[in-house]
C-alpha positions in Angstrom: 5.1 -2.1 -29.0 4.9 -4.6 -26.2 1.6 -5.7 -24.7 2.3 -4.1 -21.3 3.4 -1.0 -22.9 0.2 -0.7 -24.8 -2.0 -1.4 -21.8 -0.2 1.1 -19.5 -0.2 3.9 -22.1 -3.8 3.1 -23.0 -5.1 3.3 -19.5 -3.1 6.5 -18.9 -4.6 8.3 -22.0 -8.0 7.0 -21.2 -8.1 8.4 -17.6 -6.5 11.6 -18.7 -8.9 12.0 -21.7 -11.8 11.3 -19.5 -10.8 13.7 -16.8 -10.2 16.4 -19.4 -13.5 15.8 -21.1 -15.2 16.4 -17.6 -13.2 19.5 -17.1 -14.5 20.8 -20.5 -18.1 19.9 -19.6 -17.6 22.0 -16.3 -18.4 19.1 -14.0 -15.6 19.9 -11.6 -15.9 22.8 -9.0 -13.0 25.2 -9.3 -11.3 23.6 -6.1 -11.4 20.2 -7.3 -10.4 21.4 -10.8 -7.4 23.0 -9.5 -6.3 19.9 -7.5 -7.0 17.5 -10.3 -5.2 19.5 -12.9 -2.2 20.3 -10.9 0.8 19.4 -12.9 2.3 17.8 -9.8 -0.2 15.0 -9.9 0.6 13.9 -13.3 3.8 11.9 -12.5 2.1 10.5 -9.5 -0.9 9.1 -11.7 1.6 8.0 -14.5 3.8 6.2 -11.9 0.8 4.4 -10.3 -0.5 3.2 -13.7 2.9 1.9 -14.7 3.5 0.2 -11.4 0.2 -1.6 -11.5 0.3 -2.6 -15.2 3.7 -2.6 -16.5 6.0 -5.5 -16.2 9.3 -3.3 -15.7 8.4 -1.4 -12.5 11.4 1.1 -13.0 9.2 3.5 -15.1 6.7 3.6 -12.4 9.3 4.1 -9.5 10.9 6.9 -11.4 7.7 8.6 -12.0 6.4 8.4 -8.4 9.9 9.6 -7.2 9.5 12.8 -9.4 6.0 13.2 -8.3 7.2 13.0 -4.5 10.0 15.5 -5.3 7.4 17.9 -6.7 5.5 17.7 -3.4 8.5 17.8 -1.3 7.7 21.3 0.1 4.3 20.3 1.1 5.6 17.0 2.7 8.1 19.0 4.8 5.4 21.5 6.0 3.1 18.6 6.9 5.7 16.8 8.9 6.7 19.8 10.6 3.1 20.3 11.8 2.7 16.6 12.5 5.8 16.7 14.8 3.9 18.9 17.1 1.5 16.0 17.9 4.1 13.2 18.4 4.8 13.5 22.0 1.0 13.7 22.9 0.2 10.7 20.7 3.1 8.8 22.4 1.8 9.5 25.8 -1.7 8.4 24.9 -0.5 5.3 23.3 1.6 4.4 26.5 -1.4 5.1 28.6 -3.6 2.8 26.5 -1.0 0.0 26.5 -0.9 0.2 30.4 -4.6 0.1 30.7 -5.5 -2.4 28.1 -2.7 -5.0 28.0 -2.6 -7.3 25.3 -3.1 -11.0 26.2 -0.4 -13.2 25.0 -2.0 -16.4 23.3 -0.1 -19.7 23.9 0.8 -21.1 20.6 0.2 -24.9 20.4 3.0 -26.7 18.7 1.5 -28.9 16.1 4.3 -31.3 16.1 4.0 -32.3 19.7 0.5 -33.6 19.0 1.5 -35.6 16.0 2.3 -39.2 16.3 5.5 -40.3 14.6 5.4 -42.9 12.0 7.6 -45.2 13.9 5.3 -44.9 16.9 2.4 -46.1 14.6 4.2 -49.1 13.4 5.2 -50.0 17.0 1.5 -49.6 18.0 0.3 -52.0 15.2 2.8 -54.6 16.0 1.8 -54.5 19.7 -2.0 -54.7 18.8 -1.4 -57.9 16.5 0.5 -59.7 19.3 
């Protein structure tokens, strides 16, 4: 087994085992336990660990995609409720831009302040004469 595979699987099993032990010790409240041990979270955690640790990112991307698909119903409901706030947020943003305009900073061109090497030689020749 490759080193990256061992590390990714090892981290995944340690995290899952530690959380499972805390569940068995009744450390979590029922609400937190329901959220942590929701089967839809498993591909998300698995995917994140593999994206961070594993050299081949495809396993992590596929796992995250499966996790997002499992949460698709909740995401659609969330975006529908969010769409009710888009116009007021845009109006507030436009008003803020009008009241607090951003100041544009003039960029200093570093090349215009540098002396070209040919100019240095000319200056040195003029100083010797």
